C-alpha positions as CSV (number, residue, x, y, z in Angstrom):
1,M,69.9,101.5,140.1
2,Q,71.6,104.6,139.3
3,I,73.6,104.7,136.0
4,C,75.6,107.2,134.9
5,S,76.2,107.3,130.7
6,F,79.4,109.0,129.4
7,L,78.7,108.2,126.2
8,P,75.5,109.2,124.0
9,S,75.3,106.2,122.1
10,A,75.1,104.4,125.7
11,T,72.2,106.8,126.6
12,E,70.3,105.8,123.6
13,I,71.0,102.0,124.5
14,L,70.0,102.3,127.9
15,Y,66.7,104.3,127.0
16,A,65.9,101.3,124.2
17,L,66.3,98.7,127.1
18,G,63.9,100.5,129.2
19,M,66.4,101.5,131.6
20,G,65.6,105.5,131.4
21,E,64.4,106.1,134.7
22,S,67.3,104.7,136.0
23,V,69.9,107.1,134.2
24,S,70.6,110.0,136.3
25,G,73.9,111.4,134.7
26,V,74.9,112.2,130.8
27,T,76.7,114.1,129.0
28,F,76.2,117.6,127.3
29,E,75.9,115.7,123.8
30,C,73.1,113.2,125.1
31,D,70.1,114.8,123.5
32,Y,67.9,111.5,122.6
33,P,65.6,110.6,123.5
34,P,64.4,114.0,124.3
35,E,64.0,112.9,128.0
36,A,67.8,112.6,128.2
37,R,68.2,116.2,128.1
38,Q,66.4,116.8,131.5
39,K,69.0,114.5,133.5
40,A,72.0,115.9,135.1
41,I,75.2,116.8,133.0
42,I,78.3,114.9,134.6
43,V,80.4,115.4,131.2
44,D,80.8,118.8,129.6
45,T,83.4,120.0,127.1
46,L,86.1,123.0,127.1
47,I,85.0,123.5,123.5
48,H,82.0,125.7,123.2
49,G,80.9,128.2,120.8
50,D,79.7,128.7,117.3
51,L,82.8,127.5,115.6
52,T,83.6,126.3,112.1
53,P,84.7,122.8,111.4
54,Q,88.2,124.4,110.8
55,E,88.2,126.0,114.1
56,I,87.1,123.1,116.0
57,D,89.8,121.1,114.5
58,E,92.5,123.2,115.4
59,A,91.0,123.6,119.0
60,V,91.2,120.1,119.1
61,R,94.5,119.6,117.7
62,R,95.7,122.4,120.3
63,Q,94.2,120.7,123.2
64,V,95.5,117.3,122.6
65,A,99.2,118.8,121.8
66,A,99.3,120.1,125.1
67,G,98.5,116.8,127.0
68,G,95.1,117.9,128.0
69,S,91.5,116.7,127.7
70,L,88.7,117.9,125.6
71,Y,86.3,117.1,128.6
72,F,85.9,117.3,132.4
73,V,83.8,115.3,135.0
74,D,81.5,117.3,137.2
75,L,83.0,115.5,140.2
76,P,80.3,117.0,143.1
77,K,77.4,116.0,140.7
78,L,79.0,112.8,140.1
79,K,79.3,111.9,144.0
80,A,75.8,113.0,144.4
81,I,74.5,110.5,142.1
82,H,76.6,108.0,143.5
83,P,76.5,105.7,140.6
84,D,76.1,102.0,140.5
85,V,77.1,101.9,136.9
86,V,78.8,103.9,134.7
87,V,79.1,103.7,130.8
88,T,81.7,104.9,128.8
89,Q,84.0,104.0,125.8
90,D,87.7,103.6,124.8
91,L,87.2,104.3,121.1
92,C,87.9,107.8,120.2
93,H,89.0,110.5,122.6
94,V,87.9,113.3,120.4
95,C,84.3,112.0,120.9
96,A,84.1,111.2,124.7
97,I,85.7,111.4,128.0
98,S,89.0,109.2,127.9
99,E,89.1,106.0,130.1
100,S,92.2,107.6,132.1
101,D,90.1,110.7,132.9
102,L,87.2,108.7,134.2
103,A,89.3,106.6,136.3
104,K,90.7,109.5,138.1
105,A,87.2,110.8,138.6
106,I,86.0,107.7,139.7
107,S,89.0,106.8,142.0
108,E,87.6,110.0,144.1
109,L,84.3,108.5,144.6
110,P,83.3,106.6,148.1
111,S,82.4,103.6,146.2
112,R,83.3,101.8,143.1
113,P,81.0,102.0,140.7
114,H,80.7,99.2,137.7
115,V,82.5,100.4,134.8
116,I,81.4,99.3,131.4
117,S,83.8,100.3,128.5
118,L,82.4,100.2,125.0
119,T,84.9,99.8,122.0
120,P,82.6,98.9,118.6
121,H,84.3,99.3,115.6
122,T,81.9,97.5,113.6
123,L,78.3,97.1,113.2
124,E,78.4,93.6,114.6
125,Q,80.2,95.0,117.5
126,V,77.8,97.8,117.9
127,L,75.1,94.9,118.7
128,Q,77.4,93.1,120.9
129,S,77.5,96.5,123.0
130,V,73.7,96.2,123.4
131,E,74.2,92.8,124.8
132,T,77.2,93.9,127.0
133,V,75.2,96.9,128.6
134,G,72.1,94.3,128.7
135,G,73.9,92.0,130.8
136,A,75.2,94.3,133.1
137,I,72.1,95.9,134.4
138,G,69.9,92.6,134.3
139,R,68.5,93.4,130.9
140,Q,69.4,90.7,128.8
141,S,65.7,89.7,127.4
142,E,65.6,93.2,126.6
143,A,68.9,93.1,125.0
144,R,68.0,90.1,122.7
145,D,64.7,91.7,121.8
146,L,66.4,94.6,120.6
147,I,69.2,93.0,118.9
148,D,67.0,90.5,117.0
149,G,65.0,93.3,115.7
150,L,67.9,95.3,114.5
151,R,69.3,92.0,112.5
152,R,66.0,91.7,111.1
153,R,66.3,95.2,109.6
154,I,69.7,94.7,108.7
155,E,68.9,91.6,106.5
156,R,66.0,93.5,105.1
157,V,68.3,96.0,103.7
158,R,70.8,93.4,102.6
159,S,68.5,91.3,100.9
160,N,66.8,94.6,99.1
161,V,69.8,95.5,97.4
162,R,69.4,95.9,93.4
163,Q,72.3,97.1,91.9
164,V,74.7,95.0,89.9
165,K,77.7,97.3,89.9
166,P,78.0,98.9,93.4
167,P,78.3,102.6,93.1
168,R,81.3,104.5,94.2
169,V,80.1,106.0,97.5
170,L,82.4,108.7,99.6
171,C,81.1,109.5,102.9
172,L,82.8,112.6,104.5
173,E,82.8,112.7,108.4
174,W,84.5,116.3,108.1
175,L,84.9,118.8,105.7
176,S,87.7,120.9,107.2
177,P,90.2,119.3,107.2
178,L,88.6,116.4,105.0
179,F,87.8,112.8,106.7
180,Q,86.5,110.1,105.4
181,G,83.7,108.1,107.5
182,G,85.5,104.8,109.5
183,H,84.6,102.4,111.6
184,W,81.1,100.7,111.0
185,I,80.6,103.6,107.8
186,P,82.3,101.4,105.3
187,E,80.4,98.2,106.3
188,M,77.1,100.1,106.3
189,V,78.0,101.2,102.7
190,A,78.4,97.7,101.6
191,I,75.5,96.3,103.1
192,A,73.5,98.9,101.6
193,G,74.8,98.0,98.1
194,G,77.9,100.3,97.5
195,D,81.6,100.6,97.4
196,A,83.0,102.5,100.3
197,L,85.7,104.8,98.7
198,L,89.1,105.5,100.7
199,A,87.9,103.8,103.7
200,T,88.7,100.2,105.4
201,P,85.8,98.6,107.3
202,G,86.5,98.7,110.9
203,E,89.4,101.1,110.9
204,R,89.4,104.5,112.4
205,S,88.7,107.7,110.2
206,T,91.4,109.2,108.3
207,N,92.4,112.3,107.0
208,I,92.4,112.4,103.1
209,S,93.1,114.8,100.2
210,W,91.4,116.5,97.6
211,E,93.5,115.0,95.3
212,Q,92.3,111.6,96.3
213,V,88.8,112.2,96.2
214,L,89.0,113.5,92.7
215,E,91.0,110.5,91.5
216,S,88.8,108.3,93.1
217,D,85.6,110.1,91.1
218,P,83.0,109.0,93.5
219,E,79.4,108.7,92.2
220,V,77.4,109.3,95.3
221,V,79.0,111.5,98.0
222,V,77.2,111.6,101.5
223,V,78.1,114.4,103.9
224,M,77.9,113.4,107.6
225,P,79.9,115.8,109.6
226,C,80.3,113.8,113.2
227,G,78.5,115.6,115.9
228,F,76.2,117.7,113.3
229,H,72.4,117.6,112.5
230,L,71.2,117.9,109.0
231,E,70.7,121.6,108.8
232,E,74.2,122.0,110.0
233,A,75.9,119.4,107.6
234,I,73.8,121.3,104.5
235,A,75.5,124.4,105.7
236,Q,78.5,123.4,106.2
237,Y,78.7,122.0,102.6
238,R,77.4,125.2,101.4
239,N,80.0,127.3,102.9
240,G,82.7,124.9,102.0
241,C,85.5,125.5,100.0
242,F,85.9,122.9,96.9
243,P,88.8,122.8,94.3
244,K,88.0,123.7,90.8
245,D,87.9,120.3,89.7
246,W,85.0,119.4,92.1
247,M,82.6,120.4,89.6
248,N,83.8,117.5,87.2
249,V,83.0,114.8,90.0
250,S,80.5,111.9,89.0
251,A,78.5,112.7,92.1
252,V,78.2,116.3,91.2
253,R,77.6,116.2,87.6
254,H,75.0,113.8,88.1
255,R,73.5,115.4,91.3
256,R,74.3,113.0,93.8
257,V,75.4,114.8,96.8
258,Y,73.4,114.4,99.8
259,A,73.5,115.7,103.3
260,V,72.5,113.4,106.5
261,D,71.9,113.8,110.3
262,G,75.5,112.4,111.1
263,T,74.7,112.7,114.8
264,A,71.8,111.0,114.8
265,Y,72.1,108.2,112.6
266,F,76.1,107.6,111.6
267,S,78.4,108.8,114.5
268,R,77.0,107.3,117.3
269,P,77.5,103.4,117.7
270,G,73.8,102.8,119.0
271,P,70.5,101.3,117.8
272,R,69.9,104.4,115.5
273,L,72.7,102.8,113.1
274,V,70.0,100.8,111.6
275,T,68.3,103.8,110.4
276,G,71.3,105.3,109.1
277,L,71.9,101.7,107.1
278,E,68.1,102.5,105.7
279,I,69.1,106.0,104.7
280,L,72.2,104.9,102.9
281,Q,70.0,102.1,100.9
282,A,67.5,104.9,99.9
283,I,70.4,107.2,99.0
284,L,71.9,104.9,96.6
285,R,68.6,103.8,95.3
286,D,68.3,107.6,94.5
287,G,64.6,107.1,95.7
288,S,62.1,108.3,97.9
289,F,63.1,109.5,101.4
290,A,59.2,109.8,102.6
291,E,59.5,106.6,104.7
292,L,62.6,107.6,106.8
293,P,62.7,109.9,110.0
294,S,62.1,113.7,109.1
295,E,65.3,115.6,108.9
296,S,67.4,113.0,108.4
297,V,68.3,113.4,104.8
298,A,68.4,115.6,101.9
299,K,69.7,116.3,98.5
300,I,72.1,119.0,98.3
301,I,72.7,119.1,94.5
């Protein structure tokens, strides 16, 4: 079976189900597990270079306003692979190739691969995505085992909540402009024992204002810029511009501002979201990060 994954989280799911050898094509962002970096890159982006969050946002807005796509398919490579299965998404066109662009590319193939489109908005739907992929590639048993293990870890976090009153938690998915963490992030915060501010479970990430942030007075702030790892998240915070009243926010006054590896554990709707859930619980407990993956979380202030 020849599989092309047009989504980093799908690549992670396929490897977790033991199908790594069948993955023949990936995207430029597919970096986990490390072996995925050796696969042919079929989907690339027009936005490259060492850009600031503001510059990336502006480039995305210009491209969308012009009716263009942020991503393109290397059609000759795709034809050479002759895929049996293609896994993609219709969740966020800023994060992955759109279904319309994919349909156009596939229409030029001599055969018609089976296309799996994943659109999870909640943690439960992420688990269902694992089941969907497993069913499509003949790995139903492996999918059930993986899901069962993830559910046990989720319930372990849920049962270990100790806070009597959930702390007010602000998850920042982008810093310039400000966006709160959407989709599954508010649910993850709630399971870990917190109250996700300025967010609705299952809904898309939305632009928020500094006025809203200051008024909500978060007790914990988690910086998790989409598409960036821990050191990059820390650097973005250090280089950020904050209003003068930022120092009066409860999370800042009590030194409870954290950075996490958003790319690995929060942005991608795959198995590692459960590790993100465990990271959130460690943050809310203000405890040790020793048992968590290295380079996954750090206290900024």
